[in-house]
C-alpha positions in Angstrom: 35.2 1.2 82.7 32.0 1.3 80.7 29.7 4.2 81.1 26.3 3.9 82.8 24.4 4.4 79.5 26.4 1.4 77.9 25.4 -0.8 80.9 21.8 0.4 80.7 21.6 -0.4 77.0 23.1 -3.8 77.5 20.7 -4.5 80.4 17.7 -3.4 78.3 18.8 -5.7 75.4 19.3 -8.7 77.7 15.9 -8.2 79.3 14.3 -8.1 75.9 16.1 -11.3 75.0 15.0 -13.0 78.2 11.3 -12.1 77.8 11.3 -12.7 74.1 12.6 -16.2 74.7 10.0 -16.7 77.4 7.1 -15.6 75.1 8.4 -17.7 72.2 8.7 -20.8 74.4 5.2 -20.2 75.7 3.8 -20.0 72.2 5.6 -23.2 71.2 4.3 -25.0 74.3 0.8 -23.9 73.5 1.1 -25.1 69.9 2.4 -28.5 71.1 -0.3 -28.8 73.8 -3.0 -28.0 71.3 -1.6 -30.6 68.9 -1.7 -33.3 71.6 -5.0 -32.5 73.3 -6.9 -35.2 71.4 -4.5 -38.0 72.3 -5.9 -39.2 75.7 -2.9 -39.7 78.1 -0.3 -37.8 76.1 -2.4 -34.6 76.1 -2.7 -34.7 79.9 1.0 -35.5 80.4 2.1 -32.6 78.1 -0.2 -30.2 79.8 1.1 -31.0 83.2 4.7 -30.9 82.0 4.2 -27.6 80.3 2.4 -26.1 83.3 5.3 -27.1 85.6 7.9 -26.0 83.0 6.1 -22.7 82.4 6.1 -21.9 86.1 9.8 -22.8 86.4 10.7 -20.8 83.3 8.7 -17.8 84.6 10.6 -17.9 87.9 13.9 -18.2 86.1 13.1 -15.2 83.8 12.1 -13.0 86.8 15.2 -14.0 88.7 17.4 -13.2 85.7 15.7 -9.8 85.3 16.2 -9.0 88.9 20.0 -9.8 88.6 20.2 -7.5 85.6 18.4 -4.8 87.6 20.9 -5.1 90.5 23.8 -4.9 88.0 22.3 -1.7 86.5 21.8 -0.2 89.9 25.4 -1.0 90.9 26.6 0.7 87.7 24.4 3.7 88.4 25.8 4.0 91.9 29.3 3.7 90.7 28.8 6.5 88.2 27.1 8.8 90.6 29.4 8.0 93.4 26.7 6.8 95.8 27.8 4.2 98.3 
């Protein structure tokens, strides 16, 4: 059985990875959207796709963070003996 601090460290690292990937993806999407903004229909299509994708990626990142929070809470309860 791993200790609570090990679980907490692992959760913190995974949260950082999730949000770092989210920020990196957002920056890449902004760069691509900026590059295609002068091409009439392609600019509009990429903006709409990136908007929808950004919302979906945000929802996914929040859900993944919530799962990690529940995992950390369960580990804390197990260590402290709370039921």
